[in-house]
Residue, then its C-alpha position, 0 to 999 in steps of 0.5 A: m598326803d596319801f592314805l591306805r584303808i585298813h579292814a575292821a570287818g563288822g567294826y571292830i578290831s583287836p587290841d593286839k591288832l590295832q597296837q601292831l597297826a600303830v607301830l607300823s604306822k609310826k615306823y612306816a608312815l606318818g604315825k597317824i590313824e584316821v576312822g573311816l566312814r565305814q568303821d575301817l581305819m585309814v593309815s596316812s603316809t607320804s607318796k614315797q611311804l605308800s609302797d613300803l607301807r602297803n608291803q609291810l601291812g599286807s605281810n603283817g596280816f592286814t587286809v589293805e585297801e586303796a583310797n577307794a576301796t574295791h571291797p568295802n568294809v562290812v559295817s554292823s552295829m555290833v559296837a551299839r550292843n549293851i550300850f544302846p536299846k537292842t533287839s531282844w534276840l540279837r546277841s554279840g555272838d550272832y554278829l561274830d558268827m555272820l562276820n566270821s562267815f565272810t571268807f571272801a571280801p565282798r565287793l558290794k557295800v554290805n551292812i548288818i544293822d539291829p534296827v533298835q539301836e541308834l548309832i549305825r544307820p541302816f541304809t548306808g550300805q548296798l545290802n542292808f541286813i536289818a534284823a526282824s524283831d518278830t522272827p529270831q534269827f531272820w533279817y529284812l534284806a533292803l537293796n540300795f542300788s541307784v537303778f531301782e530308784e529307791i530302797k527295795i525290800w526282799p520279799h522274804l526274810v533271810d536266814g542270818e546264818e546265810i548272810v554271806d551266801w546271800t551276799k555271794a549269790i547277789e553279787a554274782i548276778w549283779f556284776a554279771s547282768q546289771i539288771d535294772n528292774f527289781e522284780t526281774f532281779i528277785s526272780v533271777v536271784s531266787k532261780q539260782f539260790k535257794g536260801r531258807t526264808r520265812p514270810i514277812q510278818k510285818e512291814l519294815k518301818l523305822t522310826p527316826k532317831p535323834y543324833p546319837h552319842h558317840e563320845g565321852i565317858y558313860r556308865y552302864e550296868d556295872r562298867y563304863w564305855i568310852g567314846l574317843y574323838q580328835r578335833d583333826n580326826y587323827f589318833e596318834a600312833e603313840f597314844l593308841e599303843a598305850l591305849c591298846q595296852l591298857c585294853v589288854d591289861s583290863k581284859i578288853g578284847r575289842i575296840y570299835p571304830t564308828p562311822f562318826k570317826t570316833l573309837i568306842i571302847k566298851s566294858v571298862p571295869k568300874e575299878n580301874i576307870y581312874e587308868w583310863e583317866k590317867l591315860l587320857g590325861k597323859f595324852g591331853i585327850h579330851s572328852h565330853y565335847s560339845s554337839l557343835e563339835l560332834n554332830w558332823q559327817l566329813p568325807d574320809a581324809d578330807a582336809e578342806a572339809l575338816s578346815l571348813k568345819k573347824e571355822l564353822v564350829a568357831a562361828f557357831e560358838r561366837m554367834k551363839i548358835r545351838t545345834s543340839s539334835l542337828s547334824f551337818s555333813i560337808g560334800q556332795r550328798t551320797d547314799e551314805t550321808t545320814s545327817t539332817i544338813v548338808i553343806e555342798p561345795l559348788r566350786a573346787d576352791y571351797e568358796r560357794f556352797s548350797v545348803v539343803h536339809s531333810p524336809d523333817f530334820y531327821i537323820g536318815n531321810t534322803t529326800w532334800e529341801t534347798f534352803a540356799g542355792d548359792v552361799s559365800r563361804q563368809n555368809l555360811p554361818e549366818i545362813l546356818r543360823r537361820l536354818t537352826l531357828k527354822y528347825y527349832g521353830q518348827l519343833t512340835t509334841n506331834k508324834k513323827n511318822s515313821l522313817s520313809r526313806t526314798k533313794l537318792n537321786i542326784p543328776k550330776s551329769i545334768t547341767q544348766k548355763v547360767w549368768q554369773c558376776k565376775h566380781c561377786l560370783t553371784v549366779c544371776a539368772p539362767v541363760v535364756a535366748s542369750e539375754l544378759p541380766q540388766a545388771c548384777p542384783t547383788c553388786e549391781a556390776p553391769p552386764e558386760d561383767l556377767t559371764e556364762i557359765e555351766m552349773p549342776t541343776s541339782i543346786f537350784s531350788n524347784e521354787d525358784k531358779t532366778q537368783f541364789a546369792l547370799 
């Protein structure tokens, strides 16, 4: 199955456009739409449908990207306004003014974030504009480039009216020069672009926040907001058509995709909430799922990861494993990983995994501790049960420090030769002077049944590189 990405710049789309997208997906594709990690929308299709679908979407005014987007969707926290805590001066109109000023599609990942809200994480972009609470209309600029080794903060606040200009200037220099020193990069950009700035009055410190609500029906002020989630991550086109029509009838102008693969509808009038209940009932859309289901971050359109998630959720339920306040990712860690626990496949067949977690179990950190370096699929639930017990055992009333996020740096290209049992697949030990272990420590297979393979060094714990088998 293939898919195309549709921009929803800033993380919103009008009901009219989403309804049109649903109609096109039903006519020219498989009639299924998934929400992407960068608040974009993905239309699933067969390989034969892909060309016609691309042409139809383009001719109907949609900005279309391939699976690996050349121009990533601009992310914003506008969805969180009014339903989560907010910076006092930041309004919906401020977001819209900034988003509408993007008359070009950036090649860098751009985030526009209110640091007070807890729904959209701040550092998953390369250019992260973060509202300054003490200086209205001005923003911190946090650069998240691997060559800088850690996230760097621009030495001045930048004017929100010039965010698009800053993006253009930085992109032009970044792609032309590939400067790998932050101070040099500041100097070059500052010589070529003279934007309006203000001194930084207060160091940017972000307090770690718990995993947010993003699904269910909730009252706020005199209205409701609704978060919609599907277990298979797909929204059927027929349901979206009806949803969009009800939005139009209710005078709701925006629908918000979230990085958690949910859709949020705000400003639902209290007097017609029953109409929404009828809609959800007609299409069998559940609400208020358990955290066992919701606290996951999966790669876009990844059937293997989704299958493993369903398997683990069922095991959590069966084994009575509590996961409240924890979150899980499946796949290789990237700068967009915002969960507390990561399950990384060690093989393409999704049968062996490493399990890592952020040291303090708070979302947003990118330093990691290895809990288990090589785990079979059948043993994953038990390992994760033990990890949840570790989390709940370390809970304390002591105040947590502010979030200090260092740059994720995983040396994927560095490998190490190890001995692996061909029967149980245990990684026995690193290869040292070609000396074979005496036997497999797990199944006691003889030395001749151990084979020499290469594995990434990043899967090994710093403390113990001799045996990882569970």
